C-alpha positions in Angstrom: -1.5 120.7 46.9 -3.2 123.9 47.7 -3.8 127.3 46.2 -3.9 130.9 47.4 -5.5 133.9 45.8 -3.6 137.3 45.8 -6.4 139.7 45.1 -5.4 142.8 43.1 -1.8 141.5 42.6 -0.2 141.1 39.2 1.4 137.7 38.4 4.9 139.3 38.1 4.5 140.8 41.6 3.5 137.5 43.1 6.2 135.7 41.3 8.9 138.1 42.5 7.5 137.8 46.1 7.7 134.0 46.0 11.3 134.2 44.9 12.1 136.8 47.6 10.6 134.5 50.3 12.4 131.4 49.0 15.7 133.4 49.0 15.1 134.5 52.7 14.4 130.8 53.5 17.7 129.8 51.9 15.8 127.5 49.4 17.7 126.2 46.4 15.9 127.4 43.2 15.9 124.5 40.7 13.8 126.2 38.0 12.3 129.6 37.6 10.3 130.4 34.4 9.1 134.0 34.8 5.5 134.2 35.8 4.7 130.5 35.0 6.6 128.2 37.4 9.0 128.1 40.2 10.6 124.8 41.5 12.6 125.0 44.7 14.1 122.7 47.3 13.6 123.8 50.8 14.4 122.4 54.2 17.2 120.5 55.9 18.5 117.0 55.5 19.2 117.1 59.2 15.5 117.3 60.1 14.7 114.2 62.3 11.3 113.5 60.7 9.4 114.1 57.5 6.8 115.7 59.8 9.2 118.3 61.0 8.5 121.8 59.6 12.0 122.0 58.2 11.9 118.6 56.5 13.5 118.4 53.1 10.9 119.0 50.3 10.5 120.2 46.7 8.0 123.0 46.2 6.3 123.7 42.9 4.7 127.1 42.5 2.4 127.9 39.5 1.1 131.5 39.5 -1.9 132.0 37.3 -3.3 135.4 36.4 -7.1 135.7 37.1 -9.6 138.5 36.6 -9.2 139.5 40.3 -5.5 139.2 40.6 -3.3 136.1 40.8 -3.8 132.6 42.0 -0.8 130.5 43.0 -1.1 126.7 43.0 1.4 124.9 45.2 2.5 121.3 45.3 4.8 119.9 48.0 6.8 116.7 47.5 8.8 115.3 50.4 12.1 113.6 49.7 11.5 110.4 51.7 14.8 108.9 50.7 16.6 111.4 52.9 15.0 109.9 55.9 15.1 106.2 55.1 18.4 105.8 53.2 20.4 104.5 56.2 17.9 102.0 57.6 19.7 98.9 56.4 23.1 100.1 57.3 25.0 98.7 60.3 24.8 101.1 63.3 28.1 102.9 64.0 29.9 102.1 67.3 30.4 105.6 68.7 30.9 105.8 72.4 
């Protein structure tokens, strides 16, 4: 994971900004607990690789108020099963 400091910003402002960005990105909000946690699923199942920038992933945001503003800790979990679920299946015979 990683973290980012938003100097001079209140936790509510940062929380609302994260939700706004996720909505612009068409992310699916799984859980949103005002000013403590956001869990969202972002990306496409159609991405060809887990390394693709639009790979399907779950994002965990934890905004924490600090004396200088707000720090957001972020964890990213990639859904590997999306990319390996069809490995053992027979190939289709499309022409």
